[in-house]
N, C-alpha and C positions, 0 to 999 in steps of 0.2 A: 270191336263188334264187327261182324261180317257185313259187307256191303249188300244191300238189297236192290242195288240199281239194276234195273232190267236190261239183259244184254239182247241185241237184235241178232237173230239168225240170219246169216248172209250166205248164200250159195255162190260161189265164184266158179264158174263154168269155163275151162280152157286154162287150167292153171299152169300148164307147162310152156305156155307162150310166154312173150315178152311181158305183157301185160299182167297176165296171171301170175307168174313169178314175182312181178313188182308188187301185186296186191299182196301176195303172201309176206314179203318182206315189209311192206308199209302198215299193213294191219296190225303187226305187233305193236304199233304205237297207239293203236285205238282199241282199249280193252273193253269199251262198251259194244264191240263187234263180236259176234260168236261166229267165225267164219268156218264153212266147210268147203275144202277144196276138191273140185272134180277134174280129173284129166279125162281123156278119151276112154280110157278102159272104164271108168265109172259111168261116163255119159258121152256117148258117140252121138253127135248131133245128126249124123247121117241116118241114124236109126230114129225115124220119127215116131215110131211107136212106144219106144222106150221113153221118150222125155216125159210125158205125162205121169207115168208110173214113178219115175226117179224122183220127180218133183213132189210128188205126195209122200214117198219115203222121207225126203228130208225135211218137207214142211218149213222151207225159208220165209222169212218176212220180206227179204230182198233177194232177188236173182241177178248177179253181175254177170253179164255175158260177155267174156274176154276172148271168145272163140269166134274165129272168122276165116274166110277164104281170102287170103290177102296177095296171091301171085297175080299181079295186074296184068302181065302180058299173057300167062298161061289162061286166064280167065277168058281170053277171046276164043280159044280153042275148047276149053273145058267148061262151057256155059252151064250145062246142067249140074255139075258138080258145084259151080260157084253160087248158082242159083240155089241149090239145095242147102248150102251151109248158111249163105247170107240173107236168104229170103225164107224159104219154106220151114226151116228148122226154128227161125226166129218167130215166125208166125206161130209155131208150136209152143215155143216158150211163152209168148204172149198169151195164148189160150190157157196154158198151165197156171200163169200169174193171175188171171182173172178167176179161175176156179179155186185157188188158194187165198185170194184177197191179199196177194203179194205184189210188191213193185218191181218191174223189171228194169234194171239199168243196163242200157245197150250202148255199144259204142260203134259210132258210124264214121264217115269219112269226109273230108273236104273235097273228095273227087265227086261228090254229088253235084258239083257247080261245073261250069263249062270253062271258067278261067278267063272269061271276056269282061270282066267288072271293073278290075284294076283300083278297087277300093276294098278294104277288109269286108268280108261277107257277113252281113248280119244273119241270124237265125231265120229270118222270114224272106230271105231273098228268093226269087224262083230258082229251082233246082233244073239242071240241065246237063247231066253226066255225058261225057264225050267217050267213055269206054264202059264195057260190059262189068267190069268190077264195080264201077260207080253206080251203074243201073241196079245190080244185084243189092248192093246196100241200100239204095234208095228203096227198092221194093220191101226190103227188110223195115225200114221205117215206116212206110206206109201200113204194113202188115199190123205193125204195132198200134198205130193209131185207129185203124179199123177194127181192132179186137176191143177196144174200150179198156183196155189194162191200164192201171196206174203204172206210169213208166217215166223214165228219165233217159232221154236220148242225148249222147255226148258226142258230137263229132270233133274230130281230132285230125291230125296230119303229121306226116313225116315221122313216124314213130322209131325210136331207137332205145337201145338199153345195153346192159352187159349180157344180156340173154338172146339166145337164138342167133338168127341171121338177120342183118340189117345193115343199112348203109354205112354206118360208122365203123362197124367190124369189118366190113368189106374194103373200105378205104384204108383201114390201118393194115390189113393183110397185104393189099396191092402196094400200099405206100413202102412196105418193108422189102418187096420184091422187085420193085421197078424203080427206075430212075424218072419216069415221066408218065403222067396220066393225063387224058382229057376228060372234063366233066362239062355237063350241059350248064349253060349259064343263062338262058332266057326261060327258064321255068322258077318261078319264084314262090315262095311259102313260108312256113315257120315250123321248125322242127319241134318235136315233142319227146321230152325224156320220159320214158314209161313209168318210173317211180314218181315224178310230179303228177302225173296223169292219176296214177293210183291213189296219191293222196288226195287229190281234190274229189275222187269218187267217194273216198271214205269220209271227207268232210260233208259232202252233199248227202250222203246216206243220213249223217246225223242231223242235218237241217231239212230233211224231206218233209216234215210236217209243215214247216214255214213254206217251202216251194209249193206245196198244194194250195196254199192260200192265195197264191198269185192267180188273179181272175183271168190273166190272158193265157193261162197254161192249160186249164181243163185237166183232164186225166193225164195228159202227155205233156211234159216238160221239156223242151228243147233247147240245149246250150251247146255253145262252141268253147273248145279249150286247146290250146297249144302253148308253148312257152312265148314268152313275149320276144319282141323282134322279128325282123324279116330277113330273107336271104335267098339267094339262088343256090342250086345244088353245087355249083363251082364255088361260092363263097363257104358253103358248109365244108366242102372237101379241103379247101385251102386252110380253113381253120383248125380241122382235124390233124392235118400234117404239122402245122406249127405247134400244136399242143402236145403232139406226140414227139416232137423233135426230130422227124423224118425228113430227110433231105429230097424226098421226091417232089418234082415240079409239076404243079398243076396248071394245065392250060384249057381256057374255055372253048367250048363247042356248042354250036346252035343246034336246037333240036332237029332242024331238018337235015342236019348232017350225022344225026344219029338216029335212023329209023328204028322204030320198035313196033310189035304187033298191035299194041293198044296206045291210043293217043292219050296225052296227059294235058290237064289244063295249064296254060301259061302262067295264070296268077290264081292263087288259091289260100290267100291269107284269110283266116278266120277273124271276125271280130268277137273281142273277148269281153266287150263292156258289160254283156248281161251277166256272165258268170262271176265276174269281179264283183258285181252289185249284190248278187244272190249270196256268195259265199263269203265276202268280205277277206277273203285270203290274197295274199300276196302272190303273184305268179312269177318265178323267176325267169330271167332272160336266158335264150337258148345258149349264149356263150358261156354263161355261168354254169348251167347243167352239163353242157358237153364237157367242160373242163372237168367236172366230177367223174364222169363217165370215162373219160379217156385215162384219167388217173387210175381208176380201177381196172382198166384194162391193159395198161402198159405191160404188166408182167406177162401177159399172154400174147404179146406181139412176136 
């Protein structure tokens, strides 16, 4: 007998990015989700007028926004573009969600914090971004709240995967080319393997009716997600070299000795107590997930 289980239509925006490609892979394990994947050709978020029309065409129950302007340093000089994608387009998605009665699932960042807390940041800690990328992402969060849309905002950090450009792939490339590298050791956070984040998003979509019953959340539920464990960029790079069997020596360097256009928070570890409680899911340690990723990438070094 054919199953009569209702499948939820899920629109995944930015499907060619790290998280979008991970969503495509992970969603195969969630048959209750009827996913439509949109890349820039289907939906260019810089075309604000196109957004409501496309949402009406697809008529999703959930809109998962995996697209973002993530070039932290370039955002300092490309503020209009960063704000367009991370704020104004998000506001348009939120308005579209309200019109359709859909839930907007939006991914934000640890960079909404200033890095001066030195304890894992809970969701309700005051925000104070130290760069424009973080400011643009915070504006996106605020636009969602102001819209009144049913929404799930997930802040994450240090995302990497087998796809696109990221820190892990850069370290593997440089580690194969050089005998020595210097990496910052006084910026501390938690890496996030994009497939682990994608899996959590799929879990939370399935649990969204229960999330809405949380009296603290209102229309907007804010959660933090990264892999378990804490490290510096130096620790992260050292582990990458060891797992890949590369002889490249990694030496620590202070932030002040490696100036960049954008400031970074020195400490941006996110508290995951709330998302563990809501989801009931086990979150892998960053070393475990990194091992999986490096194993998958070793053939391309």
